[in-house]
Each structure stands twice: as C-alpha cells, then as structure tokens.
DRENDRENMAR-408362 format. One record per atom (N, C-alpha, C): atom name; x, y, z. Coordinates in steps of 0.05 Angstrom, whole numbers, plus 5000, padded with zeros to 4 digits. Layout:
<rs>
<CA; <X; Y; Z>>;
...
</rs>
This chain:
<rs>
<N; <1287; 2863; 7503>>;
<CA; <1278; 2890; 7499>>;
<C; <1264; 2894; 7472>>;
<N; <1240; 2905; 7473>>;
<CA; <1225; 2910; 7448>>;
<C; <1237; 2933; 7432>>;
<N; <1240; 2929; 7407>>;
<CA; <1251; 2950; 7390>>;
<C; <1230; 2972; 7385>>;
<N; <1238; 2997; 7384>>;
<CA; <1220; 3018; 7377>>;
<C; <1211; 3015; 7348>>;
<N; <1230; 3008; 7331>>;
<CA; <1224; 3002; 7302>>;
<C; <1240; 2978; 7294>>;
<N; <1227; 2959; 7281>>;
<CA; <1241; 2936; 7271>>;
<C; <1229; 2929; 7243>>;
<N; <1248; 2928; 7224>>;
<CA; <1240; 2920; 7196>>;
<C; <1256; 2896; 7189>>;
<N; <1243; 2875; 7179>>;
<CA; <1256; 2850; 7172>>;
<C; <1250; 2842; 7144>>;
<N; <1272; 2841; 7128>>;
<CA; <1270; 2832; 7100>>;
<C; <1248; 2847; 7084>>;
<N; <1247; 2873; 7087>>;
<CA; <1226; 2889; 7075>>;
<C; <1233; 2895; 7045>>;
<N; <1214; 2887; 7028>>;
<CA; <1216; 2893; 6999>>;
<C; <1192; 2909; 6991>>;
<N; <1196; 2930; 6975>>;
<CA; <1174; 2947; 6965>>;
<C; <1179; 2953; 6936>>;
<N; <1158; 2950; 6920>>;
<CA; <1159; 2957; 6892>>;
<C; <1142; 2983; 6888>>;
<N; <1152; 3002; 6872>>;
<CA; <1138; 3026; 6866>>;
<C; <1138; 3029; 6835>>;
<N; <1114; 3031; 6823>>;
<CA; <1113; 3034; 6795>>;
<C; <1124; 3010; 6780>>;
<N; <1122; 2987; 6792>>;
<CA; <1132; 2962; 6780>>;
<C; <1162; 2959; 6782>>;
<N; <1176; 2976; 6797>>;
<CA; <1205; 2974; 6800>>;
<C; <1212; 2971; 6829>>;
<N; <1234; 2957; 6835>>;
<CA; <1242; 2953; 6863>>;
<C; <1252; 2980; 6876>>;
<N; <1239; 2987; 6898>>;
<CA; <1247; 3011; 6913>>;
<C; <1263; 3003; 6937>>;
<N; <1256; 2980; 6949>>;
<CA; <1271; 2968; 6972>>;
<C; <1273; 2939; 6967>>;
<N; <1296; 2927; 6975>>;
<CA; <1299; 2898; 6972>>;
<C; <1311; 2887; 6998>>;
<N; <1295; 2871; 7012>>;
<CA; <1304; 2856; 7036>>;
<C; <1319; 2874; 7055>>;
<N; <1307; 2897; 7061>>;
<CA; <1319; 2916; 7080>>;
<C; <1312; 2907; 7108>>;
<N; <1333; 2905; 7125>>;
<CA; <1329; 2897; 7153>>;
<C; <1343; 2917; 7171>>;
<N; <1329; 2927; 7191>>;
<CA; <1342; 2945; 7211>>;
<C; <1326; 2943; 7237>>;
<N; <1339; 2951; 7258>>;
<CA; <1327; 2953; 7284>>;
<C; <1336; 2979; 7297>>;
<N; <1317; 2994; 7309>>;
<CA; <1324; 3018; 7324>>;
<C; <1311; 3016; 7352>>;
<N; <1327; 3020; 7372>>;
<CA; <1318; 3018; 7399>>;
<C; <1312; 3045; 7411>>;
<N; <1295; 3046; 7432>>;
<CA; <1290; 3070; 7446>>;
<C; <1317; 3082; 7457>>;
<N; <1320; 3108; 7453>>;
<CA; <1345; 3121; 7462>>;
<C; <1365; 3124; 7440>>;
<N; <1359; 3113; 7416>>;
<CA; <1378; 3115; 7393>>;
<C; <1370; 3138; 7374>>;
<N; <1390; 3152; 7365>>;
<CA; <1386; 3173; 7344>>;
<C; <1401; 3162; 7320>>;
<N; <1386; 3154; 7300>>;
<CA; <1397; 3140; 7277>>;
<C; <1396; 3157; 7252>>;
<N; <1418; 3158; 7237>>;
<CA; <1419; 3172; 7211>>;
<C; <1416; 3153; 7188>>;
<N; <1398; 3160; 7170>>;
<CA; <1393; 3143; 7146>>;
<C; <1405; 3157; 7122>>;
<N; <1425; 3146; 7110>>;
<CA; <1440; 3158; 7089>>;
<C; <1440; 3142; 7063>>;
<N; <1439; 3156; 7041>>;
<CA; <1440; 3143; 7015>>;
<C; <1435; 3164; 6993>>;
<N; <1441; 3157; 6968>>;
<CA; <1437; 3176; 6946>>;
<C; <1408; 3179; 6940>>;
<N; <1402; 3199; 6922>>;
<CA; <1374; 3201; 6912>>;
<C; <1366; 3175; 6899>>;
<N; <1341; 3167; 6905>>;
<CA; <1331; 3142; 6894>>;
<C; <1340; 3117; 6908>>;
<N; <1353; 3120; 6931>>;
<CA; <1363; 3097; 6946>>;
<C; <1341; 3083; 6962>>;
<N; <1318; 3097; 6966>>;
<CA; <1296; 3085; 6980>>;
<C; <1292; 3096; 7008>>;
<N; <1305; 3118; 7015>>;
<CA; <1303; 3129; 7042>>;
<C; <1274; 3136; 7049>>;
<N; <1261; 3152; 7032>>;
<CA; <1233; 3160; 7037>>;
<C; <1215; 3136; 7036>>;
<N; <1220; 3117; 7018>>;
<CA; <1204; 3093; 7016>>;
<C; <1206; 3077; 7042>>;
<N; <1230; 3075; 7054>>;
<CA; <1233; 3061; 7079>>;
<C; <1217; 3075; 7101>>;
<N; <1218; 3101; 7102>>;
<CA; <1202; 3116; 7122>>;
<C; <1172; 3111; 7118>>;
<N; <1164; 3111; 7093>>;
<CA; <1135; 3107; 7087>>;
<C; <1127; 3078; 7094>>;
<N; <1145; 3059; 7091>>;
<CA; <1139; 3032; 7099>>;
<C; <1135; 3030; 7129>>;
<N; <1152; 3044; 7144>>;
<CA; <1149; 3045; 7173>>;
<C; <1123; 3057; 7182>>;
<N; <1112; 3075; 7165>>;
<CA; <1086; 3088; 7170>>;
<C; <1062; 3072; 7160>>;
<N; <1067; 3050; 7146>>;
<CA; <1046; 3035; 7135>>;
<C; <1032; 3048; 7111>>;
<N; <1048; 3064; 7096>>;
<CA; <1036; 3079; 7074>>;
<C; <1042; 3067; 7047>>;
<N; <1058; 3046; 7046>>;
<CA; <1063; 3032; 7021>>;
<C; <1059; 3002; 7025>>;
<N; <1049; 2988; 7005>>;
<CA; <1046; 2959; 7008>>;
<C; <1073; 2945; 7007>>;
<N; <1077; 2925; 7024>>;
<CA; <1101; 2910; 7024>>;
<C; <1099; 2886; 7004>>;
<N; <1119; 2883; 6988>>;
<CA; <1120; 2859; 6971>>;
<C; <1127; 2835; 6989>>;
<N; <1144; 2841; 7008>>;
<CA; <1154; 2819; 7026>>;
<C; <1164; 2832; 7052>>;
<N; <1164; 2817; 7074>>;
<CA; <1176; 2827; 7098>>;
<C; <1156; 2835; 7120>>;
<N; <1167; 2846; 7141>>;
<CA; <1152; 2853; 7165>>;
<C; <1162; 2879; 7176>>;
<N; <1143; 2895; 7185>>;
<CA; <1150; 2920; 7199>>;
<C; <1135; 2921; 7226>>;
<N; <1149; 2927; 7247>>;
<CA; <1136; 2929; 7274>>;
<C; <1146; 2954; 7287>>;
<N; <1127; 2969; 7300>>;
<CA; <1134; 2992; 7316>>;
<C; <1125; 2986; 7345>>;
<N; <1144; 2989; 7363>>;
<CA; <1140; 2983; 7391>>;
<C; <1128; 2955; 7395>>;
<N; <1138; 2936; 7378>>;
<CA; <1130; 2908; 7381>>;
<C; <1104; 2901; 7367>>;
<N; <1090; 2921; 7355>>;
<CA; <1064; 2916; 7343>>;
<C; <1067; 2917; 7312>>;
<N; <1057; 2896; 7299>>;
<CA; <1059; 2896; 7269>>;
<C; <1045; 2920; 7257>>;
<N; <1058; 2933; 7238>>;
<CA; <1046; 2956; 7224>>;
<C; <1029; 2947; 7201>>;
<N; <1004; 2956; 7202>>;
<CA; <0985; 2950; 7180>>;
<C; <0981; 2975; 7164>>;
<N; <0970; 2972; 7140>>;
<CA; <0967; 2994; 7121>>;
<C; <0954; 3018; 7134>>;
<N; <0969; 3040; 7136>>;
<CA; <0958; 3065; 7147>>;
<C; <0954; 3066; 7177>>;
<N; <0965; 3045; 7191>>;
<CA; <0959; 3044; 7220>>;
<C; <0983; 3045; 7238>>;
<N; <1005; 3057; 7229>>;
<CA; <1030; 3057; 7245>>;
<C; <1028; 3078; 7268>>;
<N; <1038; 3071; 7292>>;
<CA; <1040; 3091; 7313>>;
<C; <1065; 3108; 7312>>;
<N; <1081; 3105; 7291>>;
<CA; <1105; 3122; 7288>>;
<C; <1097; 3151; 7283>>;
<N; <1114; 3169; 7293>>;
<CA; <1110; 3197; 7286>>;
<C; <1126; 3205; 7262>>;
<N; <1116; 3223; 7246>>;
<CA; <1129; 3230; 7220>>;
<C; <1131; 3260; 7217>>;
<N; <1155; 3269; 7210>>;
<CA; <1160; 3298; 7205>>;
<C; <1167; 3300; 7175>>;
<N; <1149; 3310; 7159>>;
<CA; <1154; 3312; 7130>>;
<C; <1173; 3336; 7124>>;
<N; <1181; 3338; 7100>>;
<CA; <1196; 3362; 7091>>;
<C; <1177; 3386; 7092>>;
<N; <1187; 3409; 7098>>;
<CA; <1171; 3433; 7104>>;
<C; <1152; 3440; 7080>>;
<N; <1161; 3436; 7056>>;
<CA; <1145; 3444; 7033>>;
<C; <1119; 3428; 7031>>;
<N; <1117; 3406; 7046>>;
<CA; <1093; 3389; 7044>>;
<C; <1070; 3400; 7062>>;
<N; <1075; 3421; 7077>>;
<CA; <1054; 3432; 7095>>;
<C; <1045; 3459; 7083>>;
<N; <1019; 3464; 7085>>;
<CA; <1008; 3489; 7074>>;
<C; <1011; 3512; 7093>>;
<N; <1034; 3526; 7092>>;
<CA; <1040; 3547; 7111>>;
<C; <1024; 3572; 7106>>;
<N; <1011; 3575; 7083>>;
<CA; <0995; 3598; 7078>>;
<C; <0966; 3594; 7089>>;
<N; <0960; 3571; 7100>>;
<CA; <0934; 3566; 7111>>;
<C; <0931; 3583; 7136>>;
<N; <0908; 3596; 7140>>;
<CA; <0904; 3614; 7163>>;
<C; <0900; 3598; 7189>>;
<N; <0922; 3589; 7201>>;
<CA; <0921; 3573; 7225>>;
<C; <0942; 3583; 7245>>;
<N; <0937; 3580; 7270>>;
<CA; <0957; 3587; 7291>>;
<C; <0976; 3563; 7295>>;
<N; <0997; 3568; 7309>>;
<CA; <1017; 3547; 7315>>;
<C; <1003; 3523; 7330>>;
<N; <0986; 3530; 7350>>;
<CA; <0974; 3508; 7365>>;
<C; <0953; 3493; 7348>>;
<N; <0940; 3507; 7329>>;
<CA; <0922; 3494; 7311>>;
<C; <0937; 3474; 7293>>;
<N; <0960; 3482; 7284>>;
<CA; <0976; 3465; 7267>>;
<C; <0984; 3439; 7281>>;
<N; <0992; 3443; 7307>>;
<CA; <1000; 3419; 7323>>;
<C; <0976; 3402; 7328>>;
<N; <0953; 3414; 7334>>;
<CA; <0928; 3398; 7338>>;
<C; <0920; 3382; 7314>>;
<N; <0928; 3390; 7290>>;
<CA; <0921; 3375; 7266>>;
<C; <0933; 3347; 7266>>;
<N; <0953; 3343; 7283>>;
<CA; <0965; 3317; 7286>>;
<C; <0946; 3297; 7300>>;
<N; <0925; 3308; 7313>>;
<CA; <0906; 3292; 7328>>;
<C; <0879; 3288; 7314>>;
<N; <0878; 3295; 7289>>;
<CA; <0852; 3295; 7274>>;
<C; <0839; 3267; 7276>>;
<N; <0855; 3246; 7273>>;
<CA; <0843; 3219; 7273>>;
<C; <0831; 3212; 7300>>;
<N; <0842; 3225; 7321>>;
<CA; <0832; 3219; 7348>>;
<C; <0808; 3238; 7355>>;
<N; <0810; 3262; 7346>>;
<CA; <0789; 3281; 7353>>;
<C; <0764; 3277; 7335>>;
<N; <0768; 3271; 7310>>;
<CA; <0746; 3270; 7290>>;
<C; <0747; 3295; 7273>>;
<N; <0741; 3292; 7248>>;
<CA; <0745; 3313; 7229>>;
<C; <0729; 3338; 7235>>;
<N; <0704; 3335; 7244>>;
<CA; <0687; 3359; 7249>>;
<C; <0680; 3362; 7278>>;
<N; <0696; 3351; 7296>>;
<CA; <0690; 3353; 7325>>;
<C; <0710; 3372; 7337>>;
<N; <0702; 3385; 7359>>;
<CA; <0719; 3404; 7373>>;
<C; <0738; 3389; 7391>>;
<N; <0763; 3400; 7393>>;
<CA; <0783; 3387; 7411>>;
<C; <0773; 3390; 7440>>;
<N; <0780; 3369; 7455>>;
<CA; <0773; 3370; 7484>>;
<C; <0798; 3379; 7499>>;
<N; <0795; 3383; 7525>>;
<CA; <0816; 3394; 7542>>;
<C; <0842; 3377; 7540>>;
<N; <0839; 3351; 7539>>;
<CA; <0863; 3334; 7537>>;
<C; <0878; 3337; 7511>>;
<N; <0863; 3344; 7490>>;
<CA; <0876; 3348; 7464>>;
<C; <0892; 3374; 7464>>;
<N; <0880; 3395; 7475>>;
<CA; <0895; 3420; 7477>>;
<C; <0920; 3416; 7495>>;
<N; <0917; 3402; 7516>>;
<CA; <0940; 3398; 7534>>;
<C; <0962; 3382; 7520>>;
<N; <0955; 3362; 7504>>;
<CA; <0975; 3347; 7489>>;
<C; <0990; 3365; 7469>>;
<N; <0975; 3384; 7457>>;
<CA; <0987; 3403; 7438>>;
<C; <1007; 3421; 7453>>;
<N; <0998; 3432; 7476>>;
<CA; <1015; 3450; 7491>>;
<C; <1040; 3436; 7502>>;
<N; <1037; 3411; 7510>>;
<CA; <1060; 3395; 7519>>;
<C; <1080; 3391; 7497>>;
<N; <1070; 3385; 7473>>;
<CA; <1087; 3381; 7450>>;
<C; <1102; 3407; 7443>>;
<N; <1088; 3429; 7444>>;
<CA; <1101; 3455; 7439>>;
<C; <1122; 3461; 7460>>;
<N; <1117; 3454; 7485>>;
<CA; <1137; 3457; 7505>>;
<C; <1163; 3441; 7498>>;
<N; <1159; 3417; 7488>>;
<CA; <1182; 3401; 7481>>;
<C; <1200; 3413; 7459>>;
<N; <1188; 3428; 7441>>;
<CA; <1203; 3441; 7420>>;
<C; <1208; 3470; 7425>>;
<N; <1202; 3480; 7449>>;
<CA; <1208; 3507; 7458>>;
<C; <1194; 3528; 7441>>;
<N; <1168; 3523; 7436>>;
<CA; <1152; 3542; 7421>>;
<C; <1126; 3550; 7436>>;
<N; <1125; 3544; 7462>>;
<CA; <1100; 3549; 7476>>;
<C; <1092; 3578; 7476>>;
<N; <1112; 3596; 7475>>;
<CA; <1106; 3625; 7476>>;
<C; <1095; 3635; 7449>>;
<N; <1097; 3619; 7428>>;
<CA; <1087; 3627; 7402>>;
<C; <1062; 3612; 7394>>;
<N; <1048; 3599; 7412>>;
<CA; <1027; 3581; 7405>>;
<C; <1004; 3594; 7390>>;
<N; <1000; 3620; 7394>>;
<CA; <0977; 3633; 7381>>;
<C; <0986; 3649; 7356>>;
<N; <1011; 3647; 7349>>;
<CA; <1021; 3662; 7326>>;
<C; <1012; 3647; 7300>>;
<N; <1005; 3662; 7279>>;
<CA; <0999; 3649; 7253>>;
<C; <1024; 3634; 7243>>;
<N; <1020; 3610; 7233>>;
<CA; <1043; 3595; 7223>>;
<C; <1057; 3608; 7200>>;
<N; <1043; 3624; 7185>>;
<CA; <1055; 3638; 7162>>;
<C; <1076; 3659; 7170>>;
<N; <1076; 3667; 7196>>;
<CA; <1095; 3687; 7205>>;
<C; <1120; 3675; 7217>>;
<N; <1123; 3649; 7217>>;
<CA; <1146; 3636; 7229>>;
<C; <1170; 3635; 7211>>;
<N; <1193; 3633; 7223>>;
<CA; <1218; 3629; 7208>>;
<C; <1219; 3600; 7199>>;
<N; <1238; 3593; 7182>>;
<CA; <1241; 3566; 7172>>;
<C; <1246; 3546; 7195>>;
<N; <1264; 3553; 7213>>;
<CA; <1270; 3536; 7235>>;
<C; <1247; 3532; 7254>>;
<N; <1231; 3553; 7259>>;
<CA; <1208; 3551; 7275>>;
<C; <1186; 3534; 7262>>;
<N; <1183; 3536; 7236>>;
<CA; <1164; 3519; 7222>>;
<C; <1172; 3490; 7225>>;
<N; <1198; 3484; 7223>>;
<CA; <1206; 3456; 7226>>;
<C; <1200; 3446; 7254>>;
<N; <1203; 3463; 7274>>;
<CA; <1197; 3454; 7301>>;
<C; <1166; 3450; 7305>>;
<N; <1150; 3465; 7291>>;
<CA; <1121; 3461; 7292>>;
<C; <1115; 3433; 7281>>;
<N; <1128; 3425; 7259>>;
<CA; <1123; 3399; 7248>>;
<C; <1132; 3377; 7267>>;
<N; <1154; 3382; 7281>>;
<CA; <1163; 3362; 7301>>;
<C; <1142; 3360; 7324>>;
<N; <1132; 3383; 7333>>;
<CA; <1111; 3382; 7354>>;
<C; <1086; 3368; 7345>>;
<N; <1079; 3372; 7320>>;
<CA; <1055; 3359; 7308>>;
<C; <1059; 3329; 7308>>;
<N; <1083; 3319; 7304>>;
<CA; <1088; 3291; 7305>>;
<C; <1090; 3280; 7334>>;
<N; <1099; 3297; 7352>>;
<CA; <1103; 3288; 7380>>;
<C; <1076; 3288; 7395>>;
<N; <1056; 3301; 7385>>;
<CA; <1031; 3304; 7400>>;
<C; <1018; 3277; 7407>>;
<N; <1024; 3257; 7392>>;
<CA; <1013; 3230; 7397>>;
<C; <1032; 3213; 7414>>;
<N; <1054; 3225; 7423>>;
<CA; <1074; 3210; 7439>>;
<C; <1083; 3185; 7426>>;
<N; <1093; 3186; 7401>>;
<CA; <1101; 3162; 7386>>;
<C; <1126; 3149; 7398>>;
<N; <1129; 3123; 7395>>;
<CA; <1153; 3109; 7405>>;
<C; <1177; 3115; 7387>>;
<N; <1172; 3122; 7362>>;
<CA; <1194; 3128; 7343>>;
<C; <1186; 3153; 7327>>;
<N; <1205; 3170; 7323>>;
<CA; <1201; 3195; 7307>>;
<C; <1217; 3193; 7281>>;
<N; <1203; 3195; 7258>>;
<CA; <1216; 3193; 7232>>;
<C; <1219; 3221; 7220>>;
<N; <1243; 3228; 7212>>;
<CA; <1248; 3255; 7201>>;
<C; <1257; 3252; 7172>>;
<N; <1244; 3267; 7154>>;
<CA; <1252; 3266; 7126>>;
<C; <1265; 3292; 7118>>;
<N; <1292; 3291; 7116>>;
<CA; <1308; 3314; 7108>>;
<C; <1301; 3339; 7124>>;
<N; <1304; 3339; 7150>>;
<CA; <1295; 3361; 7167>>;
<C; <1311; 3387; 7164>>;
<N; <1336; 3385; 7153>>;
<CA; <1353; 3409; 7152>>;
<C; <1352; 3424; 7125>>;
<N; <1337; 3414; 7106>>;
<CA; <1336; 3425; 7079>>;
<C; <1327; 3455; 7080>>;
<N; <1344; 3472; 7069>>;
<CA; <1337; 3500; 7067>>;
<C; <1340; 3517; 7092>>;
<N; <1352; 3505; 7113>>;
<CA; <1355; 3520; 7138>>;
<C; <1384; 3530; 7142>>;
<N; <1386; 3553; 7155>>;
<CA; <1413; 3563; 7160>>;
<C; <1426; 3547; 7183>>;
<N; <1452; 3552; 7188>>;
<CA; <1467; 3536; 7208>>;
<C; <1456; 3539; 7236>>;
<N; <1449; 3564; 7245>>;
<CA; <1437; 3565; 7273>>;
<C; <1412; 3549; 7276>>;
<N; <1395; 3549; 7256>>;
<CA; <1370; 3533; 7258>>;
<C; <1377; 3503; 7258>>;
<N; <1396; 3495; 7241>>;
<CA; <1404; 3467; 7241>>;
<C; <1415; 3458; 7268>>;
<N; <1431; 3476; 7281>>;
<CA; <1442; 3469; 7307>>;
<C; <1421; 3466; 7328>>;
<N; <1401; 3484; 7327>>;
<CA; <1378; 3483; 7346>>;
<C; <1363; 3457; 7342>>;
<N; <1358; 3449; 7317>>;
<CA; <1344; 3424; 7312>>;
<C; <1360; 3400; 7321>>;
<N; <1386; 3400; 7316>>;
<CA; <1403; 3378; 7323>>;
<C; <1401; 3373; 7354>>;
<N; <1403; 3395; 7369>>;
<CA; <1401; 3393; 7398>>;
<C; <1374; 3382; 7406>>;
<N; <1353; 3391; 7392>>;
<CA; <1326; 3382; 7398>>;
<C; <1323; 3353; 7393>>;
<N; <1333; 3343; 7370>>;
<CA; <1330; 3315; 7363>>;
<C; <1345; 3297; 7383>>;
<N; <1369; 3307; 7391>>;
<CA; <1384; 3291; 7410>>;
<C; <1369; 3289; 7437>>;
<N; <1356; 3310; 7445>>;
<CA; <1340; 3310; 7470>>;
<C; <1316; 3291; 7467>>;
<N; <1302; 3293; 7445>>;
<CA; <1279; 3276; 7440>>;
<C; <1286; 3247; 7440>>;
<N; <1310; 3240; 7430>>;
<CA; <1319; 3212; 7429>>;
<C; <1325; 3200; 7456>>;
<N; <1324; 3215; 7477>>;
<CA; <1330; 3204; 7503>>;
<C; <1308; 3184; 7512>>;
<N; <1283; 3189; 7504>>;
<CA; <1261; 3172; 7513>>;
<C; <1245; 3160; 7490>>;
<N; <1255; 3162; 7466>>;
<CA; <1243; 3148; 7443>>;
<C; <1265; 3144; 7422>>;
<N; <1258; 3131; 7401>>;
<CA; <1278; 3128; 7379>>;
<C; <1273; 3150; 7358>>;
<N; <1295; 3159; 7346>>;
<CA; <1293; 3179; 7324>>;
<C; <1308; 3169; 7300>>;
<N; <1295; 3169; 7277>>;
<CA; <1308; 3161; 7252>>;
<C; <1307; 3185; 7233>>;
<N; <1330; 3194; 7224>>;
<CA; <1332; 3218; 7207>>;
<C; <1343; 3211; 7180>>;
<N; <1327; 3214; 7159>>;
<CA; <1337; 3211; 7131>>;
<C; <1349; 3238; 7124>>;
<N; <1374; 3238; 7114>>;
<CA; <1387; 3263; 7109>>;
<C; <1409; 3259; 7087>>;
<N; <1415; 3281; 7073>>;
<CA; <1437; 3282; 7055>>;
<C; <1462; 3295; 7068>>;
<N; <1459; 3305; 7092>>;
<CA; <1481; 3318; 7106>>;
<C; <1498; 3297; 7120>>;
<N; <1518; 3287; 7106>>;
<CA; <1534; 3265; 7116>>;
<C; <1549; 3273; 7141>>;
<N; <1561; 3297; 7141>>;
<CA; <1577; 3306; 7164>>;
<C; <1560; 3309; 7189>>;
<N; <1537; 3322; 7186>>;
<CA; <1519; 3326; 7209>>;
<C; <1511; 3299; 7221>>;
<N; <1503; 3280; 7204>>;
<CA; <1495; 3254; 7213>>;
<C; <1518; 3239; 7227>>;
<N; <1542; 3241; 7216>>;
<CA; <1564; 3227; 7227>>;
<C; <1572; 3238; 7255>>;
<N; <1569; 3264; 7258>>;
<CA; <1577; 3276; 7284>>;
<C; <1555; 3274; 7305>>;
<N; <1530; 3272; 7297>>;
<CA; <1508; 3274; 7317>>;
<C; <1493; 3248; 7322>>;
<N; <1493; 3230; 7303>>;
<CA; <1477; 3206; 7306>>;
<C; <1492; 3184; 7320>>;
<N; <1478; 3168; 7335>>;
<CA; <1490; 3145; 7349>>;
<C; <1499; 3124; 7329>>;
<N; <1485; 3121; 7308>>;
<CA; <1490; 3100; 7288>>;
<C; <1480; 3109; 7261>>;
<N; <1494; 3100; 7240>>;
<CA; <1486; 3106; 7213>>;
<C; <1477; 3081; 7199>>;
<N; <1455; 3084; 7183>>;
<CA; <1446; 3063; 7165>>;
<C; <1453; 3073; 7137>>;
<N; <1469; 3058; 7123>>;
<CA; <1475; 3064; 7095>>;
<C; <1457; 3048; 7077>>;
<N; <1441; 3062; 7061>>;
<CA; <1420; 3049; 7045>>;
<C; <1423; 3054; 7015>>;
<N; <1422; 3033; 7000>>;
<CA; <1419; 3035; 6971>>;
<C; <1401; 3012; 6962>>;
<N; <1375; 3017; 6967>>;
<CA; <1353; 2998; 6961>>;
<C; <1354; 2974; 6980>>;
<N; <1375; 2971; 6994>>;
<CA; <1377; 2952; 7016>>;
<C; <1397; 2963; 7036>>;
<N; <1398; 2952; 7060>>;
<CA; <1417; 2962; 7080>>;
<C; <1445; 2952; 7074>>;
<N; <1462; 2970; 7067>>;
<CA; <1490; 2963; 7060>>;
<C; <1507; 2960; 7085>>;
<N; <1502; 2977; 7105>>;
<CA; <1518; 2976; 7129>>;
<C; <1502; 2990; 7151>>;
<N; <1508; 2982; 7176>>;
<CA; <1495; 2994; 7200>>;
<C; <1515; 2994; 7222>>;
<N; <1524; 3018; 7231>>;
<CA; <1545; 3020; 7252>>;
<C; <1548; 3049; 7259>>;
<N; <1561; 3054; 7283>>;
<CA; <1569; 3082; 7289>>;
<C; <1588; 3092; 7267>>;
<N; <1588; 3118; 7263>>;
<CA; <1604; 3129; 7241>>;
<C; <1634; 3122; 7243>>;
<N; <1645; 3121; 7268>>;
<CA; <1673; 3115; 7271>>;
<C; <1680; 3087; 7262>>;
<N; <1661; 3069; 7261>>;
<CA; <1666; 3042; 7253>>;
<C; <1662; 3037; 7223>>;
<N; <1652; 3057; 7209>>;
<CA; <1647; 3055; 7180>>;
<C; <1671; 3065; 7165>>;
<N; <1694; 3052; 7169>>;
<CA; <1719; 3061; 7157>>;
<C; <1728; 3045; 7133>>;
<N; <1710; 3028; 7123>>;
<CA; <1716; 3013; 7099>>;
<C; <1705; 3028; 7075>>;
<N; <1723; 3039; 7057>>;
<CA; <1713; 3054; 7034>>;
<C; <1693; 3039; 7017>>;
<N; <1695; 3012; 7017>>;
<CA; <1678; 2996; 7000>>;
<C; <1649; 3000; 7006>>;
<N; <1641; 3002; 7032>>;
<CA; <1613; 3005; 7038>>;
<C; <1602; 3032; 7029>>;
<N; <1619; 3052; 7030>>;
<CA; <1610; 3078; 7020>>;
<C; <1608; 3078; 6989>>;
<N; <1627; 3065; 6976>>;
<CA; <1626; 3062; 6947>>;
<C; <1601; 3047; 6938>>;
<N; <1594; 3026; 6952>>;
<CA; <1570; 3011; 6945>>;
<C; <1544; 3027; 6951>>;
<N; <1545; 3043; 6972>>;
<CA; <1521; 3058; 6979>>;
<C; <1516; 3080; 6959>>;
<N; <1537; 3095; 6951>>;
<CA; <1534; 3119; 6934>>;
<C; <1541; 3114; 6905>>;
<N; <1547; 3089; 6898>>;
<CA; <1554; 3082; 6870>>;
<C; <1576; 3099; 6859>>;
<N; <1598; 3102; 6874>>;
<CA; <1620; 3118; 6866>>;
<C; <1646; 3101; 6866>>;
<N; <1666; 3112; 6852>>;
<CA; <1692; 3098; 6851>>;
<C; <1711; 3107; 6873>>;
<N; <1734; 3095; 6874>>;
<CA; <1753; 3101; 6896>>;
<C; <1764; 3130; 6895>>;
<N; <1763; 3143; 6873>>;
<CA; <1772; 3171; 6872>>;
<C; <1751; 3192; 6876>>;
<N; <1727; 3184; 6884>>;
<CA; <1705; 3202; 6887>>;
<C; <1709; 3223; 6908>>;
<N; <1698; 3247; 6903>>;
<CA; <1699; 3269; 6923>>;
<C; <1683; 3261; 6948>>;
<N; <1663; 3243; 6944>>;
<CA; <1647; 3234; 6967>>;
<C; <1665; 3221; 6988>>;
<N; <1683; 3203; 6978>>;
<CA; <1701; 3190; 6997>>;
<C; <1721; 3209; 7009>>;
<N; <1730; 3228; 6994>>;
<CA; <1748; 3248; 7005>>;
<C; <1735; 3265; 7027>>;
<N; <1710; 3272; 7023>>;
<CA; <1696; 3288; 7042>>;
<C; <1690; 3272; 7067>>;
<N; <1688; 3246; 7065>>;
<CA; <1682; 3229; 7088>>;
<C; <1706; 3224; 7105>>;
<N; <1730; 3225; 7094>>;
<CA; <1753; 3216; 7108>>;
<C; <1758; 3231; 7134>>;
<N; <1749; 3256; 7136>>;
<CA; <1755; 3271; 7160>>;
<C; <1739; 3263; 7184>>;
<N; <1716; 3249; 7180>>;
<CA; <1700; 3242; 7203>>;
<C; <1692; 3213; 7205>>;
<N; <1698; 3196; 7185>>;
<CA; <1693; 3168; 7188>>;
<C; <1717; 3151; 7183>>;
<N; <1739; 3163; 7174>>;
<CA; <1763; 3148; 7169>>;
<C; <1763; 3132; 7144>>;
<N; <1743; 3137; 7126>>;
<CA; <1742; 3121; 7101>>;
<C; <1764; 3129; 7082>>;
</rs>
C-alpha cells in the first residue's frame, strides 16, 4: 500500500541551525494524525518539508508515492488564519478558487471545471450557501473552513493543518474536529497542534516531535512518561505530565 505521506531520515537546517534531524514518519490514507511538540520543535518545518518549501539537508519526502521536489508537492496545506488577507475584497468562492491559481494561470479566467471544483470543495466544508459572501464578513470558524476548502480544491492525497484551532471558540473547534475526521476517511490528515487533549481524543495516532520523531503511536499507547519528557524538555514533576495523565496514562 502506497503511503499518502512518507518522510525518511529528513534533516533540515534553517539559518544555519538544525530544525529537523533524521525525522521519519509514514501516514496512510484514512489516518488522522496529530503532530505534537513544543515551540521550536520543528512542526511547521516538517509541514513545509512535506510541501517542498524548504531544502532538505538529507532524506526523502514522498506524497502518494511520488518524490517531492522543491515547490512541487501535491499535498494540501491549511495555514494559520492570520496568514490569509481577510480584508481583501473577495467572495468565499473566489478565495477557494485562489487555490487553483497554478492550474488556471495568474491572469486567465476560471473555466467551468474550476468553478465546479471550488463548489465541490465548499460542499465538503458545508459552506456552499455562503459562496458569494465576502470573506471579511465570516466568523473565525467559517474562515478556517474556507482555508480547508481552498486546500481541498485540488483533491490532495494528504491534508496538512497548521494549528487549525488557534483563536477559535469551542463550538467552532468541535465543528472543525468533526470535519477533519470526515475528510480523513478518504485521504490522510496531519494536524500540527498545541492542543494535546484534543489531539489525544480525536487523532488515530500521535507523532511526538522535538527536532526528530520521538514517538509514534495511538494516544492510549503513549503511557511512558519518558517520551513526553523528551518531547517537551520537562522533568517528572511537570504540569505537562499531570495534564496528560487523564487521557494517555502517562
């Protein structure tokens, strides 16, 4: 079975310093994976490596069995909301269509198939009825779903999420969690997050990252405190371990 995303011994340097060291992971279609680690652990760098946006010092990245070259990954990416210009005068469907710019051409008009792909993506995130609304009028949760649709418009084999719950209230987080679980039925989903509890309860498997993959397993199997201490650089009395004990047994 071909992996949706496979990274083998990936090392990346940023600014002359190691950001990732010999990171290896595999994500299959149908998996919802949580990527956990402290600030500076390399979570965003790992996602960018899967997108072909950073040069590799060493290693291999493949999406759907195809080697990823610089800037040429077929993976879908959902950035943090602040990275999108929400004050730009565009409708919801226009924002989703922007995910197809490389296929349409910068100054060419979308064709019927492009519009249909955008509408299908909006259907998947339950925003079809708002497709003509200006993006600036949307709530935080709706904006996040627009970014998901923008990534889905190319039907990627793997969807990469960078801190999708940041700044959202609990109802919006629950809506997104259900959406990500549904999306993962026919593709892989990798979610970088600081929300340990949400990842433990909703993801099929957790990747603990601290510049390399420290552990990879379902949350219920990550009951060795040592792997959490290595991941988050904390001691045995840390509040992080105490907060984890209720859902991973650490």
